[in-house]
Structures are given as C-alpha cells and as structure tokens.
Backbone and ligand atoms as CSV (ligand in chain L), in Angstrom:
chain,resi,resn,atom,element,x,y,z
A,1,MET,N,N,-4.793,-22.744,14.683
A,1,MET,CA,C,-6.134,-22.181,14.353
A,1,MET,C,C,-6.181,-20.709,14.814
A,2,LEU,N,N,-6.659,-19.871,13.924
A,2,LEU,CA,C,-6.795,-18.456,14.260
A,2,LEU,C,C,-8.018,-18.245,15.167
A,3,SER,N,N,-7.939,-17.289,16.057
A,3,SER,CA,C,-9.102,-16.977,16.879
A,3,SER,C,C,-10.157,-16.312,15.972
A,4,LYS,N,N,-11.381,-16.275,16.475
A,4,LYS,CA,C,-12.472,-15.657,15.690
A,4,LYS,C,C,-12.153,-14.187,15.382
A,5,ASN,N,N,-11.638,-13.513,16.407
A,5,ASN,CA,C,-11.288,-12.088,16.232
A,5,ASN,C,C,-10.176,-11.890,15.232
A,6,MET,N,N,-9.142,-12.719,15.358
A,6,MET,CA,C,-7.999,-12.589,14.461
A,6,MET,C,C,-8.415,-12.900,13.022
A,7,LEU,N,N,-9.253,-13.928,12.855
A,7,LEU,CA,C,-9.734,-14.260,11.501
A,7,LEU,C,C,-10.489,-13.072,10.906
A,8,ALA,N,N,-11.351,-12.459,11.700
A,8,ALA,CA,C,-12.128,-11.307,11.200
A,8,ALA,C,C,-11.204,-10.167,10.795
A,9,GLU,N,N,-10.203,-9.888,11.653
A,9,GLU,CA,C,-9.279,-8.813,11.351
A,9,GLU,C,C,-8.426,-9.072,10.108
A,10,MET,N,N,-8.055,-10.349,9.942
A,10,MET,CA,C,-7.237,-10.690,8.776
A,10,MET,C,C,-8.063,-10.588,7.491
A,11,ASN,N,N,-9.304,-11.041,7.557
A,11,ASN,CA,C,-10.177,-10.895,6.391
A,11,ASN,C,C,-10.379,-9.413,6.058
A,12,GLU,N,N,-10.514,-8.613,7.101
A,12,GLU,CA,C,-10.648,-7.157,6.902
A,12,GLU,C,C,-9.379,-6.610,6.254
A,13,GLN,N,N,-8.231,-7.115,6.687
A,13,GLN,CA,C,-6.970,-6.622,6.126
A,13,GLN,C,C,-6.791,-6.985,4.652
A,14,ILE,N,N,-7.317,-8.141,4.261
A,14,ILE,CA,C,-7.251,-8.527,2.830
A,14,ILE,C,C,-7.986,-7.446,2.025
A,15,LYS,N,N,-9.154,-7.016,2.558
A,15,LYS,CA,C,-9.882,-5.944,1.870
A,15,LYS,C,C,-9.029,-4.680,1.773
A,16,HIS,N,N,-8.384,-4.286,2.860
A,16,HIS,CA,C,-7.585,-3.026,2.832
A,16,HIS,C,C,-6.416,-3.148,1.831
A,17,GLU,N,N,-5.791,-4.310,1.768
A,17,GLU,CA,C,-4.683,-4.469,0.842
A,17,GLU,C,C,-5.186,-4.424,-0.601
A,18,LEU,N,N,-6.338,-5.053,-0.838
A,18,LEU,CA,C,-6.900,-5.020,-2.186
A,18,LEU,C,C,-7.322,-3.592,-2.555
A,19,PHE,N,N,-7.876,-2.879,-1.569
A,19,PHE,CA,C,-8.251,-1.500,-1.857
A,19,PHE,C,C,-6.980,-0.682,-2.163
A,20,SER,N,N,-5.899,-0.926,-1.412
A,20,SER,CA,C,-4.625,-0.214,-1.689
A,20,SER,C,C,-4.223,-0.452,-3.145
A,21,SER,N,N,-4.332,-1.689,-3.580
A,21,SER,CA,C,-3.960,-2.036,-4.940
A,21,SER,C,C,-4.844,-1.264,-5.944
A,22,TYR,N,N,-6.121,-1.213,-5.649
A,22,TYR,CA,C,-7.096,-0.521,-6.499
A,22,TYR,C,C,-6.829,0.983,-6.531
A,23,LEU,N,N,-6.531,1.527,-5.361
A,23,LEU,CA,C,-6.264,2.963,-5.289
A,23,LEU,C,C,-5.029,3.340,-6.094
A,24,TYR,N,N,-3.962,2.565,-5.942
A,24,TYR,CA,C,-2.742,2.905,-6.647
A,24,TYR,C,C,-2.870,2.666,-8.151
A,25,LEU,N,N,-3.700,1.728,-8.504
A,25,LEU,CA,C,-3.943,1.509,-9.947
A,25,LEU,C,C,-4.714,2.699,-10.533
A,26,SER,N,N,-5.622,3.233,-9.734
A,26,SER,CA,C,-6.393,4.417,-10.164
A,26,SER,C,C,-5.432,5.619,-10.290
A,27,MET,N,N,-4.485,5.715,-9.384
A,27,MET,CA,C,-3.489,6.805,-9.469
A,27,MET,C,C,-2.619,6.606,-10.712
A,28,SER,N,N,-2.322,5.338,-11.019
A,28,SER,CA,C,-1.550,5.029,-12.231
A,28,SER,C,C,-2.310,5.507,-13.459
A,29,ALA,N,N,-3.602,5.229,-13.489
A,29,ALA,CA,C,-4.441,5.642,-14.626
A,29,ALA,C,C,-4.413,7.171,-14.754
A,30,HIS,N,N,-4.446,7.847,-13.610
A,30,HIS,CA,C,-4.415,9.313,-13.630
A,30,HIS,C,C,-3.098,9.808,-14.246
A,31,PHE,N,N,-1.998,9.215,-13.804
A,31,PHE,CA,C,-0.688,9.636,-14.329
A,31,PHE,C,C,-0.562,9.319,-15.813
A,32,GLU,N,N,-1.101,8.164,-16.229
A,32,GLU,CA,C,-1.084,7.836,-17.669
A,32,GLU,C,C,-1.823,8.906,-18.446
A,33,ALA,N,N,-2.997,9.302,-17.914
A,33,ALA,CA,C,-3.846,10.274,-18.619
A,33,ALA,C,C,-3.187,11.667,-18.627
A,34,ASN,N,N,-2.221,11.869,-17.723
A,34,ASN,CA,C,-1.572,13.180,-17.635
A,34,ASN,C,C,-0.135,13.182,-18.149
A,35,ASN,N,N,0.147,12.193,-18.982
A,35,ASN,CA,C,1.471,12.122,-19.631
A,35,ASN,C,C,2.661,12.118,-18.671
A,36,LEU,N,N,2.500,11.377,-17.579
A,36,LEU,CA,C,3.615,11.183,-16.660
A,36,LEU,C,C,3.839,9.665,-16.521
A,37,PRO,N,N,4.436,9.047,-17.552
A,37,PRO,CA,C,4.547,7.574,-17.586
A,37,PRO,C,C,5.408,6.989,-16.480
A,38,GLY,N,N,6.392,7.790,-15.982
A,38,GLY,CA,C,7.245,7.273,-14.904
A,38,GLY,C,C,6.443,7.090,-13.613
A,39,PHE,N,N,5.677,8.103,-13.249
A,39,PHE,CA,C,4.851,7.997,-12.058
A,39,PHE,C,C,3.780,6.901,-12.262
A,40,ALA,N,N,3.279,6.810,-13.490
A,40,ALA,CA,C,2.256,5.790,-13.799
A,40,ALA,C,C,2.845,4.407,-13.550
A,41,ARG,N,N,4.084,4.179,-13.985
A,41,ARG,CA,C,4.720,2.881,-13.828
A,41,ARG,C,C,4.979,2.588,-12.346
A,42,TRP,N,N,5.425,3.615,-11.621
A,42,TRP,CA,C,5.715,3.479,-10.190
A,42,TRP,C,C,4.419,3.019,-9.477
A,43,MET,N,N,3.308,3.688,-9.810
A,43,MET,CA,C,2.039,3.353,-9.174
A,43,MET,C,C,1.552,1.951,-9.573
A,44,ARG,N,N,1.791,1.585,-10.805
A,44,ARG,CA,C,1.368,0.254,-11.244
A,44,ARG,C,C,2.124,-0.826,-10.489
A,45,LEU,N,N,3.436,-0.635,-10.310
A,45,LEU,CA,C,4.224,-1.592,-9.543
A,45,LEU,C,C,3.771,-1.619,-8.090
A,46,GLN,N,N,3.436,-0.432,-7.567
A,46,GLN,CA,C,2.934,-0.354,-6.193
A,46,GLN,C,C,1.636,-1.140,-6.058
A,47,SER,N,N,0.789,-0.973,-7.060
A,47,SER,CA,C,-0.497,-1.686,-7.072
A,47,SER,C,C,-0.264,-3.202,-7.040
A,48,GLN,N,N,0.701,-3.666,-7.827
A,48,GLN,CA,C,1.005,-5.105,-7.870
A,48,GLN,C,C,1.533,-5.586,-6.525
A,49,GLU,N,N,2.347,-4.745,-5.873
A,49,GLU,CA,C,2.872,-5.126,-4.546
A,49,GLU,C,C,1.733,-5.286,-3.550
A,50,GLU,N,N,0.739,-4.403,-3.662
A,50,GLU,CA,C,-0.386,-4.455,-2.717
A,50,GLU,C,C,-1.195,-5.734,-2.936
A,51,LEU,N,N,-1.319,-6.144,-4.161
A,51,LEU,CA,C,-2.018,-7.395,-4.452
A,51,LEU,C,C,-1.263,-8.569,-3.814
A,52,GLU,N,N,0.070,-8.483,-3.883
A,52,GLU,CA,C,0.882,-9.537,-3.239
A,52,GLU,C,C,0.684,-9.535,-1.720
A,53,HIS,N,N,0.546,-8.317,-1.162
A,53,HIS,CA,C,0.289,-8.228,0.291
A,53,HIS,C,C,-1.027,-8.929,0.629
A,54,ALA,N,N,-2.053,-8.671,-0.174
A,54,ALA,CA,C,-3.370,-9.295,0.042
A,54,ALA,C,C,-3.230,-10.820,-0.008
A,55,LEU,N,N,-2.444,-11.299,-0.979
A,55,LEU,CA,C,-2.288,-12.748,-1.139
A,55,LEU,C,C,-1.486,-13.368,-0.008
A,56,LYS,N,N,-0.568,-12.581,0.579
A,56,LYS,CA,C,0.158,-13.099,1.758
A,56,LYS,C,C,-0.839,-13.380,2.898
A,57,PHE,N,N,-1.747,-12.424,3.112
A,57,PHE,CA,C,-2.780,-12.652,4.137
A,57,PHE,C,C,-3.688,-13.806,3.752
A,58,PHE,N,N,-4.057,-13.859,2.471
A,58,PHE,CA,C,-4.932,-14.929,1.959
A,58,PHE,C,C,-4.309,-16.298,2.273
A,59,ASP,N,N,-3.019,-16.449,1.943
A,59,ASP,CA,C,-2.350,-17.720,2.161
A,59,ASP,C,C,-2.216,-18.040,3.652
A,60,TYR,N,N,-1.912,-16.993,4.422
A,60,TYR,CA,C,-1.705,-17.209,5.856
A,60,TYR,C,C,-2.989,-17.674,6.523
A,61,VAL,N,N,-4.096,-17.013,6.190
A,61,VAL,CA,C,-5.403,-17.431,6.758
A,61,VAL,C,C,-5.680,-18.885,6.433
A,62,ASN,N,N,-5.436,-19.269,5.182
A,62,ASN,CA,C,-5.635,-20.679,4.788
A,62,ASN,C,C,-4.703,-21.613,5.540
A,63,ASP,N,N,-3.427,-21.202,5.673
A,63,ASP,CA,C,-2.474,-22.048,6.369
A,63,ASP,C,C,-2.865,-22.283,7.829
A,64,ARG,N,N,-3.559,-21.307,8.402
A,64,ARG,CA,C,-3.954,-21.415,9.839
A,64,ARG,C,C,-5.340,-22.019,9.989
A,65,GLY,N,N,-5.868,-22.559,8.906
A,65,GLY,CA,C,-7.155,-23.254,9.002
A,65,GLY,C,C,-8.355,-22.343,9.015
A,66,GLY,N,N,-8.173,-21.078,8.638
A,66,GLY,CA,C,-9.301,-20.150,8.599
A,66,GLY,C,C,-9.922,-20.105,7.202
A,67,LYS,N,N,-11.118,-19.526,7.107
A,67,LYS,CA,C,-11.754,-19.374,5.807
A,67,LYS,C,C,-11.684,-17.926,5.373
A,68,VAL,N,N,-11.115,-17.747,4.197
A,68,VAL,CA,C,-11.060,-16.370,3.660
A,68,VAL,C,C,-12.466,-16.004,3.170
A,69,VAL,N,N,-12.921,-14.858,3.624
A,69,VAL,CA,C,-14.209,-14.309,3.147
A,69,VAL,C,C,-13.916,-12.932,2.550
A,70,LEU,N,N,-13.996,-12.857,1.232
A,70,LEU,CA,C,-13.694,-11.582,0.573
A,70,LEU,C,C,-14.817,-10.594,0.763
A,71,GLN,N,N,-14.416,-9.348,0.967
A,71,GLN,CA,C,-15.409,-8.288,1.213
A,71,GLN,C,C,-15.485,-7.350,0.016
A,72,ALA,N,N,-16.512,-6.537,0.022
A,72,ALA,CA,C,-16.698,-5.564,-1.082
A,72,ALA,C,C,-15.567,-4.528,-1.028
A,73,ILE,N,N,-15.093,-4.145,-2.186
A,73,ILE,CA,C,-14.039,-3.105,-2.249
A,73,ILE,C,C,-14.651,-1.866,-2.835
A,74,ALA,N,N,-14.457,-0.735,-2.142
A,74,ALA,CA,C,-15.035,0.519,-2.600
A,74,ALA,C,C,-14.381,0.997,-3.893
A,75,GLN,N,N,-15.123,1.773,-4.670
A,75,GLN,CA,C,-14.521,2.382,-5.851
A,75,GLN,C,C,-13.448,3.369,-5.399
A,76,PRO,N,N,-12.270,3.318,-5.994
A,76,PRO,CA,C,-11.252,4.277,-5.590
A,76,PRO,C,C,-11.547,5.639,-6.197
A,77,GLN,N,N,-10.893,6.649,-5.636
A,77,GLN,CA,C,-10.977,8.002,-6.186
A,77,GLN,C,C,-10.541,7.953,-7.677
A,78,VAL,N,N,-11.163,8.809,-8.464
A,78,VAL,CA,C,-10.874,8.824,-9.902
A,78,VAL,C,C,-10.131,10.118,-10.278
A,79,GLU,N,N,-10.574,11.215,-9.705
A,79,GLU,CA,C,-9.958,12.505,-10.006
A,79,GLU,C,C,-8.929,12.823,-8.931
A,80,PHE,N,N,-7.738,13.202,-9.388
A,80,PHE,CA,C,-6.660,13.527,-8.453
A,80,PHE,C,C,-6.088,14.895,-8.799
A,81,GLY,N,N,-5.317,15.435,-7.871
A,81,GLY,CA,C,-4.670,16.740,-8.101
A,81,GLY,C,C,-3.292,16.580,-8.630
A,82,THR,N,N,-2.381,17.380,-8.094
A,82,THR,CA,C,-0.986,17.376,-8.570
A,82,THR,C,C,-0.257,16.129,-8.032
A,83,ALA,N,N,0.929,15.886,-8.600
A,83,ALA,CA,C,1.732,14.761,-8.118
A,83,ALA,C,C,2.021,14.910,-6.628
A,84,GLU,N,N,2.243,16.160,-6.194
A,84,GLU,CA,C,2.534,16.392,-4.765
A,84,GLU,C,C,1.339,15.986,-3.881
A,85,THR,N,N,0.130,16.394,-4.286
A,85,THR,CA,C,-1.033,16.031,-3.444
A,85,THR,C,C,-1.281,14.537,-3.490
A,86,ILE,N,N,-0.951,13.903,-4.628
A,86,ILE,CA,C,-1.134,12.447,-4.733
A,86,ILE,C,C,-0.193,11.754,-3.755
A,87,PHE,N,N,1.059,12.183,-3.714
A,87,PHE,CA,C,1.988,11.517,-2.796
A,87,PHE,C,C,1.695,11.857,-1.335
A,88,GLU,N,N,1.050,13.006,-1.109
A,88,GLU,CA,C,0.571,13.268,0.269
A,88,GLU,C,C,-0.482,12.204,0.614
A,89,GLN,N,N,-1.341,11.929,-0.327
A,89,GLN,CA,C,-2.391,10.928,-0.134
A,89,GLN,C,C,-1.796,9.529,0.083
A,90,VAL,N,N,-0.753,9.217,-0.710
A,90,VAL,CA,C,-0.110,7.909,-0.598
A,90,VAL,C,C,0.455,7.749,0.821
A,91,LEU,N,N,1.128,8.811,1.293
A,91,LEU,CA,C,1.722,8.739,2.623
A,91,LEU,C,C,0.633,8.571,3.697
A,92,GLU,N,N,-0.440,9.344,3.574
A,92,GLU,CA,C,-1.554,9.223,4.536
A,92,GLU,C,C,-2.122,7.824,4.517
A,93,HIS,N,N,-2.302,7.268,3.305
A,93,HIS,CA,C,-2.857,5.949,3.193
A,93,HIS,C,C,-1.955,4.904,3.821
A,94,GLU,N,N,-0.643,5.046,3.586
A,94,GLU,CA,C,0.305,4.093,4.160
A,94,GLU,C,C,0.341,4.208,5.691
A,95,GLN,N,N,0.168,5.432,6.203
A,95,GLN,CA,C,0.113,5.621,7.670
A,95,GLN,C,C,-1.119,4.911,8.222
A,96,PHE,N,N,-2.211,4.982,7.468
A,96,PHE,CA,C,-3.427,4.244,7.886
A,96,PHE,C,C,-3.163,2.740,7.912
A,97,ILE,N,N,-2.470,2.248,6.865
A,97,ILE,CA,C,-2.179,0.799,6.821
A,97,ILE,C,C,-1.237,0.398,7.946
A,98,THR,N,N,-0.274,1.266,8.265
A,98,THR,CA,C,0.612,0.988,9.387
A,98,THR,C,C,-0.215,0.836,10.672
A,99,GLY,N,N,-1.199,1.712,10.831
A,99,GLY,CA,C,-2.100,1.623,11.990
A,99,GLY,C,C,-2.823,0.307,12.020
A,100,ARG,N,N,-3.269,-0.165,10.852
A,100,ARG,CA,C,-3.976,-1.429,10.766
A,100,ARG,C,C,-3.041,-2.593,11.156
A,101,ILE,N,N,-1.797,-2.558,10.652
A,101,ILE,CA,C,-0.849,-3.627,10.998
A,101,ILE,C,C,-0.582,-3.610,12.492
A,102,ASN,N,N,-0.470,-2.422,13.057
A,102,ASN,CA,C,-0.256,-2.312,14.524
A,102,ASN,C,C,-1.434,-2.892,15.283
A,103,THR,N,N,-2.642,-2.651,14.797
A,103,THR,CA,C,-3.842,-3.204,15.456
A,103,THR,C,C,-3.792,-4.722,15.431
A,104,LEU,N,N,-3.430,-5.279,14.280
A,104,LEU,CA,C,-3.339,-6.733,14.141
A,104,LEU,C,C,-2.250,-7.302,15.067
A,105,TYR,N,N,-1.131,-6.589,15.130
A,105,TYR,CA,C,-0.019,-7.067,15.963
A,105,TYR,C,C,-0.414,-7.022,17.429
A,106,ALA,N,N,-1.071,-5.936,17.823
A,106,ALA,CA,C,-1.493,-5.818,19.227
A,106,ALA,C,C,-2.450,-6.942,19.592
A,107,LEU,N,N,-3.325,-7.301,18.662
A,107,LEU,CA,C,-4.242,-8.413,18.915
A,107,LEU,C,C,-3.489,-9.729,19.055
A,108,ALA,N,N,-2.484,-9.905,18.196
A,108,ALA,CA,C,-1.676,-11.153,18.240
A,108,ALA,C,C,-0.955,-11.266,19.580
A,109,VAL,N,N,-0.491,-10.116,20.074
A,109,VAL,CA,C,0.201,-10.119,21.381
A,109,VAL,C,C,-0.798,-10.438,22.480
A,110,LYS,N,N,-1.962,-9.795,22.421
A,110,LYS,CA,C,-3.007,-10.000,23.454
A,110,LYS,C,C,-3.417,-11.464,23.511
A,111,GLU,N,N,-3.504,-12.071,22.338
A,111,GLU,CA,C,-3.980,-13.462,22.284
A,111,GLU,C,C,-2.844,-14.480,22.419
A,112,ALA,N,N,-1.630,-13.993,22.631
A,112,ALA,CA,C,-0.448,-14.877,22.664
A,112,ALA,C,C,-0.399,-15.752,21.407
A,113,ASP,N,N,-0.738,-15.142,20.270
A,113,ASP,CA,C,-0.710,-15.848,18.979
A,113,ASP,C,C,0.677,-15.584,18.375
A,114,PHE,N,N,1.611,-16.438,18.721
A,114,PHE,CA,C,3.001,-16.207,18.329
A,114,PHE,C,C,3.228,-16.364,16.825
A,115,ALA,N,N,2.520,-17.305,16.220
A,115,ALA,CA,C,2.674,-17.483,14.760
A,115,ALA,C,C,2.244,-16.229,14.012
A,116,SER,N,N,1.168,-15.611,14.452
A,116,SER,CA,C,0.721,-14.380,13.774
A,116,SER,C,C,1.713,-13.250,13.999
A,117,GLN,N,N,2.322,-13.205,15.174
A,117,GLN,CA,C,3.329,-12.157,15.410
A,117,GLN,C,C,4.482,-12.321,14.425
A,118,VAL,N,N,4.926,-13.544,14.244
A,118,VAL,CA,C,6.044,-13.797,13.299
A,118,VAL,C,C,5.608,-13.407,11.892
A,119,PHE,N,N,4.417,-13.817,11.515
A,119,PHE,CA,C,3.887,-13.474,10.176
A,119,PHE,C,C,3.815,-11.962,9.990
A,120,LEU,N,N,3.331,-11.265,11.018
A,120,LEU,CA,C,3.126,-9.811,10.905
A,120,LEU,C,C,4.442,-9.018,10.950
A,121,ASN,N,N,5.505,-9.638,11.455
A,121,ASN,CA,C,6.795,-8.945,11.488
A,121,ASN,C,C,7.201,-8.435,10.097
A,122,TRP,N,N,6.919,-9.234,9.084
A,122,TRP,CA,C,7.265,-8.861,7.702
A,122,TRP,C,C,6.546,-7.540,7.349
A,123,PHE,N,N,5.280,-7.444,7.744
A,123,PHE,CA,C,4.491,-6.243,7.424
A,123,PHE,C,C,4.941,-5.016,8.238
A,124,VAL,N,N,5.380,-5.249,9.451
A,124,VAL,CA,C,5.893,-4.129,10.272
A,124,VAL,C,C,7.088,-3.518,9.558
A,125,ASN,N,N,8.014,-4.357,9.095
A,125,ASN,CA,C,9.186,-3.850,8.350
A,125,ASN,C,C,8.771,-3.220,7.041
A,126,GLU,N,N,7.838,-3.854,6.348
A,126,GLU,CA,C,7.383,-3.351,5.048
A,126,GLU,C,C,6.805,-1.942,5.188
A,127,GLN,N,N,6.057,-1.699,6.264
A,127,GLN,CA,C,5.420,-0.374,6.444
A,127,GLN,C,C,6.488,0.702,6.674
A,128,VAL,N,N,7.593,0.336,7.312
A,128,VAL,CA,C,8.689,1.313,7.472
A,128,VAL,C,C,9.180,1.719,6.078
A,129,GLU,N,N,9.364,0.734,5.218
A,129,GLU,CA,C,9.790,0.972,3.825
A,129,GLU,C,C,8.770,1.793,3.060
A,130,GLU,N,N,7.508,1.408,3.168
A,130,GLU,CA,C,6.434,2.076,2.411
A,130,GLU,C,C,6.357,3.564,2.791
A,131,GLU,N,N,6.421,3.835,4.056
A,131,GLU,CA,C,6.337,5.239,4.495
A,131,GLU,C,C,7.586,6.009,4.074
A,132,LYS,N,N,8.726,5.335,4.171
A,132,LYS,CA,C,9.989,5.991,3.766
A,132,LYS,C,C,9.953,6.333,2.276
A,133,ASN,N,N,9.513,5.405,1.446
A,133,ASN,CA,C,9.480,5.649,-0.012
A,133,ASN,C,C,8.544,6.805,-0.357
A,134,ALA,N,N,7.339,6.775,0.229
A,134,ALA,CA,C,6.358,7.830,-0.094
A,134,ALA,C,C,6.881,9.176,0.408
A,135,THR,N,N,7.486,9.197,1.596
A,135,THR,CA,C,8.022,10.444,2.145
A,135,THR,C,C,9.135,10.991,1.270
A,136,GLY,N,N,10.021,10.111,0.780
A,136,GLY,CA,C,11.151,10.542,-0.048
A,136,GLY,C,C,10.660,11.239,-1.314
A,137,ILE,N,N,9.714,10.631,-2.001
A,137,ILE,CA,C,9.200,11.249,-3.248
A,137,ILE,C,C,8.440,12.526,-2.923
A,138,LEU,N,N,7.636,12.503,-1.852
A,138,LEU,CA,C,6.881,13.701,-1.469
A,138,LEU,C,C,7.801,14.877,-1.154
A,139,GLU,N,N,8.875,14.630,-0.416
A,139,GLU,CA,C,9.782,15.713,-0.066
A,139,GLU,C,C,10.420,16.289,-1.356
A,140,THR,N,N,10.792,15.443,-2.306
A,140,THR,CA,C,11.359,15.920,-3.548
A,140,THR,C,C,10.327,16.758,-4.295
A,141,LEU,N,N,9.097,16.299,-4.364
A,141,LEU,CA,C,8.040,17.061,-5.055
A,141,LEU,C,C,7.825,18.422,-4.383
A,142,LYS,N,N,7.922,18.472,-3.072
A,142,LYS,CA,C,7.764,19.762,-2.381
A,142,LYS,C,C,8.896,20.730,-2.752
A,143,MET,N,N,10.098,20.181,-2.876
A,143,MET,CA,C,11.248,21.014,-3.248
A,143,MET,C,C,11.067,21.567,-4.669
A,144,ILE,N,N,10.562,20.715,-5.545
A,144,ILE,CA,C,10.410,21.058,-6.969
A,144,ILE,C,C,9.326,22.124,-7.182
A,145,GLY,N,N,8.236,22.031,-6.392
A,145,GLY,CA,C,7.102,22.959,-6.581
A,145,GLY,C,C,6.471,22.705,-7.933
A,146,ASP,N,N,6.179,23.786,-8.684
A,146,ASP,CA,C,5.501,23.567,-9.978
A,146,ASP,C,C,6.462,23.761,-11.171
A,147,ARG,N,N,7.763,23.562,-10.917
A,147,ARG,CA,C,8.731,23.642,-12.050
A,147,ARG,C,C,8.581,22.397,-12.926
A,148,SER,N,N,7.974,22.602,-14.070
A,148,SER,CA,C,7.633,21.445,-14.920
A,148,SER,C,C,8.841,20.653,-15.420
A,149,THR,N,N,9.953,21.312,-15.673
A,149,THR,CA,C,11.121,20.577,-16.151
A,149,THR,C,C,11.599,19.596,-15.083
A,150,ALA,N,N,11.581,20.055,-13.826
A,150,ALA,CA,C,12.027,19.183,-12.740
A,150,ALA,C,C,11.029,18.031,-12.531
A,151,ILE,N,N,9.741,18.316,-12.695
A,151,ILE,CA,C,8.733,17.247,-12.553
A,151,ILE,C,C,8.963,16.218,-13.673
A,152,TYR,N,N,9.238,16.676,-14.852
A,152,TYR,CA,C,9.525,15.794,-15.981
A,152,TYR,C,C,10.723,14.877,-15.645
A,153,GLN,N,N,11.768,15.487,-15.067
A,153,GLN,CA,C,12.971,14.704,-14.729
A,153,GLN,C,C,12.692,13.690,-13.620
A,154,LEU,N,N,11.907,14.139,-12.625
A,154,LEU,CA,C,11.582,13.217,-11.539
A,154,LEU,C,C,10.724,12.068,-12.051
A,155,ASP,N,N,9.830,12.383,-12.990
A,155,ASP,CA,C,8.970,11.330,-13.604
A,155,ASP,C,C,9.868,10.260,-14.223
A,156,ARG,N,N,10.875,10.690,-14.966
A,156,ARG,CA,C,11.791,9.727,-15.604
A,156,ARG,C,C,12.519,8.922,-14.533
A,157,HIS,N,N,12.884,9.588,-13.455
A,157,HIS,CA,C,13.644,8.916,-12.387
A,157,HIS,C,C,12.795,7.865,-11.661
A,158,VAL,N,N,11.591,8.228,-11.210
A,158,VAL,CA,C,10.767,7.250,-10.466
A,158,VAL,C,C,10.305,6.118,-11.368
A,159,GLY,N,N,10.260,6.414,-12.669
A,159,GLY,CA,C,9.873,5.378,-13.632
A,159,GLY,C,C,10.871,4.250,-13.752
A,160,LYS,N,N,12.048,4.426,-13.174
A,160,LYS,CA,C,13.103,3.389,-13.212
A,160,LYS,C,C,12.959,2.432,-12.035
A,161,ARG,N,N,11.902,2.597,-11.254
A,161,ARG,CA,C,11.682,1.732,-10.101
A,161,ARG,C,C,11.830,0.245,-10.495
A,162,GLY,N,N,12.567,-0.489,-9.692
A,162,GLY,CA,C,12.697,-1.919,-9.923
A,162,GLY,C,C,13.773,-2.289,-10.937
A,163,GLU,N,N,14.398,-1.292,-11.543
A,163,GLU,CA,C,15.382,-1.595,-12.575
A,163,GLU,C,C,16.797,-1.754,-12.017
A,164,ASP,N,N,16.962,-1.291,-10.721
A,164,ASP,CA,C,18.336,-1.407,-10.169
A,164,ASP,C,C,18.527,-2.646,-9.319
L,1,OFO,FE1,FE,1.309,-0.288,1.005
L,1,OFO,O1,O,1.501,-1.747,2.136
L,1,OFO,FE2,FE,0.209,-3.030,1.836
L,1,OFO,O2,O,-1.232,-1.918,1.998
C-alpha cells in the first residue's frame, strides 16, 4: 500500500507526464506547420513516450492498491521560436522532470518504501537518457546557427528516430 503522501505525489506525476506528452505534441504541431517533418516526427514519438511514462505510474499506483485521480492538464504553449529555442525548452523541461523524479525517490527513501525505489529506478535512468538526447540535439543546433541547409539536413536526420 502506498502512503498518503506517495499516492499524492504519484498522482501529481501522472499529470506532469501527461503534460509532457501534450507539450511535445504541441511542439510537433509547430514543426509540422513550419515544414520540418523530421523534428515533427521526433516530437510526436517523444509525446508517445511521455504517455507511456504516465501509464507506467498509472499501473504502478493501481498495483500498489492506490486510486488514480487524474488532474487537470494545462494548455501547452502554442507559439514557439526557432528549433534551437525549442530544444532549450525541452532540456529545461526534462531537467524539471528529473527534479520531480528525485523528489519522488527521496520520499521513497524517507518512507523506506523499497518497492517504489525499485519502480523509480527505471525513471532515474530514463531521465539521464532524456537529458542526454535533448542536449545532443541542442548542441548540434547551436553549432548550426541559422544555416538553413544544415537545419534541413538535421531535420532529416532526427526524423529517422526509432528506425535504427
Ligand atoms: Fe521526458 O520523461 Fe517523462 O516526463
């Protein structure tokens, strides 16, 4: 059985994961509208991954005898800037999510909730990946600057996500 505090934090995390999914889908829509289909696809896949993250928490709460209570999800941003500023935002958002996972983990340690620690280990590793991926693309975008041919090529490259 999850503690009252842990249940509240996990329900809160479901909201954050769903918002992540919503945010990245909005970024995908932006890239679609700006003729960058590779980035649009990358964001769409990212959005789907975030939905899976939310469902991992959803299932775990149920497995531990808790009740999932879904919360309101804010409207995501609609207007975005350049690809570089978008990936800056992605990295910032993922750093925020890492902070959230750390908060949950710290609570699990404080409560000697070993099952939640094991469950959260997957997310600790995932956040290392998430930050690494966002940083990698952001660094490339910084190198490219506003050279449109290079942005076009990078768009084709990131659009191959999941194909290897
Ligand atoms: Fe992007 O890792 Fe979940 O939120």
